[in-house]
Every structure is written in C-alpha cells, then in structure tokens.
C-alpha positions in Angstrom: -99.7 -2.7 38.7 -100.9 0.8 39.5 -101.0 3.4 36.7 -102.4 6.8 36.0 -104.9 6.2 33.2 -106.3 8.8 30.7 -110.0 8.5 30.3 -111.2 11.4 28.2 -110.1 14.9 27.1 -110.4 17.5 29.9 -111.0 14.9 32.6 -108.6 14.0 35.4 -106.4 10.9 35.1 -107.5 7.9 37.2 -105.3 5.6 39.2 -106.2 2.0 38.2 -104.7 -1.5 38.3 -103.6 -2.5 34.8 -101.7 -5.4 33.3 -97.9 -5.3 33.7 -95.9 -4.9 30.5 -94.0 -7.9 29.1 -90.6 -7.6 27.3 -89.8 -8.5 23.7 -86.5 -10.1 22.9 -84.6 -6.8 22.8 -86.6 -5.0 25.6 -86.2 -4.3 29.3 -88.8 -4.0 31.9 -88.2 -1.2 34.4 -89.5 -0.5 37.8 -90.3 3.2 37.5 -88.5 5.1 40.3 -89.2 8.7 39.0 -91.2 10.2 36.2 -91.6 13.9 35.5 -94.8 15.6 34.4 -94.3 17.2 31.1 -96.3 20.1 29.6 -96.8 18.1 26.4 -98.8 15.6 28.4 -100.8 18.4 30.0 -101.8 19.8 26.6 -102.3 16.3 25.1 -104.7 15.3 27.8 -106.9 18.3 26.9 -106.9 17.7 23.1 -110.2 16.5 21.7 -108.8 15.4 18.4 -105.5 15.0 16.6 -104.0 18.4 15.7 -101.9 18.9 12.6 -100.8 15.2 12.5 -100.5 14.8 16.3 -102.5 11.8 17.3 -105.3 12.0 19.8 -105.1 10.0 23.0 -107.2 6.9 23.2 -109.1 6.1 26.4 -107.0 3.9 28.6 -103.7 5.5 27.5 -100.9 5.8 30.0 -98.7 8.8 29.5 -95.3 9.7 31.0 -92.0 9.9 29.0 -89.5 11.6 31.3 -88.4 8.7 33.6 -85.7 6.6 35.2 -85.9 3.3 36.9 -84.4 -0.1 37.8 -84.2 -3.1 35.4 -86.4 -5.9 36.7 -86.6 -8.1 33.6 -84.3 -8.6 30.6 -85.4 -9.7 27.1 -84.2 -13.0 25.8 -81.7 -11.5 23.3 -80.1 -9.3 25.9 -78.8 -11.9 28.5 -75.3 -11.0 29.4 -75.6 -7.5 28.1 -78.0 -6.1 30.7 -78.5 -7.2 34.3 -81.5 -7.0 36.7 -80.9 -4.2 39.1 -79.2 -1.8 36.8 -80.2 1.9 37.1 -81.2 3.4 33.8 -83.1 6.1 31.9 -84.5 5.7 28.4 -85.8 7.7 25.4 -89.6 7.5 25.0 -89.7 5.4 21.8 -88.4 2.1 20.5 -87.0 1.9 17.0 -86.0 -1.0 14.8 -82.3 -0.5 15.7 -81.2 -1.2 12.1 -82.4 1.6 9.8 -80.2 4.7 9.0 -82.2 6.9 11.4 -81.8 4.4 14.3 -78.1 4.0 13.6 -77.7 7.8 13.5 -79.3 8.1 16.9 -82.7 9.4 15.7 -84.9 6.5 16.5 -88.0 8.8 16.7 -87.7 9.1 12.9 -87.7 5.3 12.4 -90.5 4.2 10.0 -91.4 1.4 12.4 -90.8 3.3 15.7 -93.1 2.5 18.6 -94.0 5.7 20.4 -94.8 5.9 24.1 -98.4 6.7 25.3 -99.8 4.4 22.6 -101.6 1.1 22.5 -98.2 -0.6 21.8 -96.1 1.1 24.4 -97.5 2.5 27.7 -95.9 5.4 29.5 -94.2 5.7 32.8 -97.0 7.1 35.0 -97.0 3.6 36.2 -95.2 1.2 38.5 -93.5 -0.6 35.5 -92.7 0.3 31.9 -91.1 -1.3 28.9 -88.1 0.2 27.1 -86.0 -0.8 24.1 -82.4 -1.6 25.0 -81.1 0.4 22.0 -82.6 3.6 23.4 -81.8 2.9 27.1 -78.8 4.5 29.0 -77.2 3.5 32.3 -77.1 6.1 35.0 -73.8 7.2 36.4 -73.4 6.1 40.0 -73.7 9.7 41.3 -76.9 10.4 39.3 -80.2 9.8 41.3 -83.3 8.4 39.7 -85.0 11.8 39.9 -82.0 13.4 38.1 -82.2 10.6 35.6 -85.8 11.5 34.9 -84.5 15.1 34.1 -82.3 13.8 31.3 -85.1 13.9 28.7 -86.1 17.6 29.2 -82.4 18.6 29.6 -81.7 16.9 26.2 -84.5 18.9 24.7 -82.8 22.1 25.9 -79.4 21.0 24.7 -80.8 20.3 21.2 -82.5 23.7 21.0 -79.3 25.6 22.1 -77.2 23.7 19.6 -79.7 24.5 16.8 -79.5 28.2 17.8 -75.8 28.2 16.9 -75.2 30.1 20.2 -71.9 31.9 20.3 -70.0 32.9 23.5 -71.1 36.4 24.5 -74.5 36.3 22.8 -77.5 37.9 24.5 -80.5 35.5 24.7 -84.2 36.0 25.4 -86.1 32.9 26.5 -89.9 33.3 26.4 -91.4 30.9 28.9 -89.8 29.7 32.2 -91.3 26.2 32.4 -89.0 23.2 32.4 -88.0 23.6 28.8 -87.2 27.3 29.2 -85.2 26.4 32.4 -83.2 23.8 30.5 -82.5 26.2 27.7 -81.2 28.8 30.2 -79.0 26.2 31.8 -77.4 25.3 28.4 -77.1 28.9 27.3 -75.1 29.6 30.5 -73.0 26.4 29.9 -72.1 27.5 26.4 -71.2 31.0 27.3 -74.1 33.4 26.7 -73.3 36.7 28.2 -76.9 37.8 29.0 -79.8 35.4 29.5 -83.2 37.1 30.0 -86.1 34.9 30.8 -89.7 36.2 30.6 -92.9 34.6 31.9 -96.4 35.6 32.8 -95.8 34.2 36.3 -93.1 36.4 37.9 -91.9 33.7 40.3 -91.2 31.2 37.5 -89.1 33.8 35.7 -87.2 34.6 38.9 -86.5 30.9 39.6 -84.7 30.8 36.2 -81.9 32.8 37.7 -81.0 29.7 39.7 -80.3 27.9 36.4 -78.3 30.4 34.4 -80.6 33.4 33.7 -79.1 36.7 34.3 -82.4 38.6 34.3 -86.0 37.8 35.0 -88.9 39.6 33.3 -92.5 39.6 34.5 -94.3 39.6 31.1 -97.6 40.3 32.8 -96.4 43.8 33.8 -93.4 44.7 31.7 -92.9 45.4 28.0 -90.4 42.6 27.2 -88.2 43.9 24.4 -87.7 47.3 26.2 -86.9 45.5 29.5 -84.4 43.2 27.8 -82.5 46.2 26.4 -82.6 47.9 29.8 -81.3 44.9 31.6 -78.7 43.7 29.1 -77.7 46.8 27.3 -78.9 45.7 23.9 -81.2 43.5 21.9 -80.9 39.7 21.9 -79.2 37.8 19.2 -81.3 34.7 19.9 -84.9 34.4 21.0 -86.3 31.0 22.1 -90.0 30.3 22.2 -90.4 27.8 25.0 -94.1 28.2 25.6 -95.8 26.0 23.0 -99.2 27.6 23.0 -101.1 29.4 20.2 -99.7 32.9 19.8 -96.3 32.2 21.3 -94.6 31.8 17.8 -95.8 35.2 16.8 -94.8 36.6 20.2 -91.2 35.4 19.6 -91.2 37.1 16.2 -92.5 40.3 17.8 -89.8 40.3 20.4 -87.0 39.5 18.1 -84.9 42.4 16.7 -83.7 42.6 13.1 -81.4 39.7 12.0 -82.0 37.7 15.2 -82.2 33.9 15.3 -85.5 32.6 16.5 -85.8 29.0 17.8 -89.2 27.4 18.3 -88.9 24.8 21.1 -92.3 24.7 22.8 -94.5 22.0 21.2 -97.8 23.7 20.2 -100.4 21.0 19.8 -103.1 23.3 18.3 -103.5 25.2 15.0 -101.8 28.5 15.1 -101.1 31.5 12.8 -98.3 34.0 12.4 -97.5 37.1 10.4 -94.8 36.1 7.8 -94.2 39.7 6.6 -93.0 40.7 10.1 -90.4 37.9 10.2 -89.4 38.6 6.6 -88.9 42.3 7.0 -86.8 41.7 10.1 -84.9 39.1 8.1 -85.1 36.6 11.0 -83.6 33.2 10.9 -86.4 30.8 12.0 -85.6 27.2 13.2 -87.5 24.5 15.0 -86.0 22.2 17.6 -87.8 18.8 18.1 -86.6 16.7 21.0 -83.0 15.3 20.7 -80.8 12.5 19.3 -78.9 9.8 21.1 -75.8 11.9 21.5 -77.7 14.5 23.4 -78.7 12.0 26.0 -75.2 10.7 26.3 -73.8 14.3 26.8 -76.4 15.1 29.5 -75.7 12.0 31.4 -71.9 12.5 31.2 -72.1 16.1 32.4 -74.5 15.2 35.2 -72.3 12.3 36.3 -69.2 14.6 36.4 -71.2 17.3 38.2 -70.5 19.8 35.4 -74.2 20.8 35.3 -76.6 20.8 38.3 -80.2 20.3 37.6 -81.8 18.7 40.6 -83.1 22.1 41.7 -85.6 21.9 38.8 -87.6 19.4 40.9 -90.1 21.6 42.7 -92.3 18.8 44.1 -92.4 15.0 44.5 -95.7 13.0 44.8 -96.8 9.4 45.0 -99.9 7.9 43.3 -102.1 9.2 46.1 -101.5 12.8 45.0 -100.5 12.4 41.4 -103.8 13.1 39.6 -104.4 16.2 41.6 -100.9 17.4 41.0 -101.3 16.8 37.2 -104.5 18.8 37.1 -103.0 21.6 39.2 -100.2 22.1 36.6 -102.8 23.0 34.0 -103.2 26.4 35.8 -100.5 29.0 36.1 -98.1 28.3 39.1 -94.5 28.6 40.1 -93.9 24.9 39.8 -91.0 23.8 37.5 -90.9 20.0 37.5 -93.2 17.8 39.5 -91.9 14.3 39.9 -94.0 11.1 40.3 -92.2 8.7 42.6 -94.3 5.5 42.6 -92.5 4.1 45.6 
C-alpha cells in the first residue's frame, strides 16, 4: 500500500509502498478515506529527540491520527459484531479493553496501550490502517468521511471546554486560531459563552474563527491583545485558552489573563519551556491542562454531528491526494491561513 513515511527530523515525508497491516483478533482494518494533518505531527516531525517524555519518531514511522474510513477486514473475535463496509472513525490508540482506564473510556492511559505512529501501530497517512474495535465508532449516515476525520480534533476542543468549567455568559479569549482553537471556539459558542475573542499572528486565521463561533478576531501581530479584548467585549475574559502549543505560549496566556481567570493549556508543546510562576500566583489564576479526550467525548461529537447540531465541515480548508500530500504537509510548517488540510487517499 502507499503511505507517507517519516525519514528523519526536518526532512519531508516520502510516499512509499509499505506492507499492509494485518488485524489481531479484536482489530479492524480500515481503508482510509480521510485523514487530517495535525499540528502535533508537524512539530513531531521536526523533533530531533524525545522531549520531556515524548518519544522521538523512528525512521520509517507513519503518522496520522485524525481519520475515518471503511472496514475492509474484521478480526476473528469480532465476526457478527462488525461488518465489512461499515463506515467508522477511531481513536488513535488501542488499549487492553479490560483495565479500569479502558473501561472508563480512557484507553490512552492503559498500561499496555499501543499508540499510533509507533512500530506496533502505523498511522493513517496511508491507504490502510489497523484499529481496535473497542476504540472504534460507527459514523452516522449523514456524517461524511471527512467530517468523521474531524471528530478527533473536535473531541480535543470539547474536553478543553469542559475542563474550563465554562458558564453561560462567560467572556473567553482563545490564543491561537489553528484547528484546536477553532474547535474550542465552536464548543464555547455551543455552551453559551457570550463573547469569544480569538487571537492569532495570522490575521486571516483569526478572522476565519468567526465562522465557527468567535465573536471577535484579533490580529496579534499588530494589536495589544488584552486591551483589544476589553475594547471588543467590554471587559476582561473569565477564561483564557492556550491553543498554540509552542514555547512561550503558556506564559503568553498567563500574561493575557486578568486576575482570578481560568487558564486552560490545550496546545501540545513538544519542547522544553519556562514560565514565570509569580505572575500566575499574584493573579491567583486557576491553571489546568487538557490532554485529548475520553470515549464519551467521541460519542457526543458524533451524535451532535449526526443530528446537525454542530457544523464543522467548514474547518476543511484543502483536500489533497498522495501526489500533493508531502508538499502540503511541509507548507503547513509555515504561517498560513489553512485550518485543516485533509488527505484523501482515493
């Protein structure tokens, strides 16, 4: 099968023919129909060593963890439970299915979890990929494969907003208008935030956030963000989300936050970083961190998409095949107004 293969840090991915995955007894094999490019993969492909416990990529790794596809093969223990041809999405890890964390819907914490983009489990920048049935979800009939590939980043945003304890009428500042920031804006609107200001160094990205729930867009390259938030919303934010995930963005969120605010770190920074604790302490900020999602988040996103209570397909800003994928992946490492570029292997 064709796949986009990682060779070395800082070098482009390469399209190669690789062996097709084989299912274990409780696995499914999917024909990948859509897979989104995630900022985590962009950062990961540049990392030259594991950072703060984050494993480095090995040459030959296949990334890609936001995907949907069609079942083409069913593991031996799943006959009668799953059928070839079913349309699905899946979480990017496979747990044991029996431990307390798996049973609680947090398979990523399973002591024996197999993580995607590893030697044991290749990712979905490929024609086919293997998934565990326990972390796989059927798509509602009205949800396309491309929308199914958005369930993972939408679940990240849902988890972050839940951890923020957002109250109806809150004013929110979202730092970073990439896919995670857009997803957070969408859920802040859904749960009743009154004002949702989104800042980004690329003005067009911030402006596009208005299509997904933001009530104000701020060009952080030209405007002083806290003052602009007050001007646009009439007061300071109760909640600040860091959706950037680069060194310095944690401190930036603390700088932007007013006294007594809730600050939620959502962007996954994969490098060492520093922050000034005294500033957070004297402001008496509530700091929390939101890492991915649980099973219930996936189920909620799929249900709401299927009943058209949230609309997310507009997040897809480009669709490419394997012929243009590696170039598109590299281009996203530079500032642009893209939101979600989707690989559609065909």
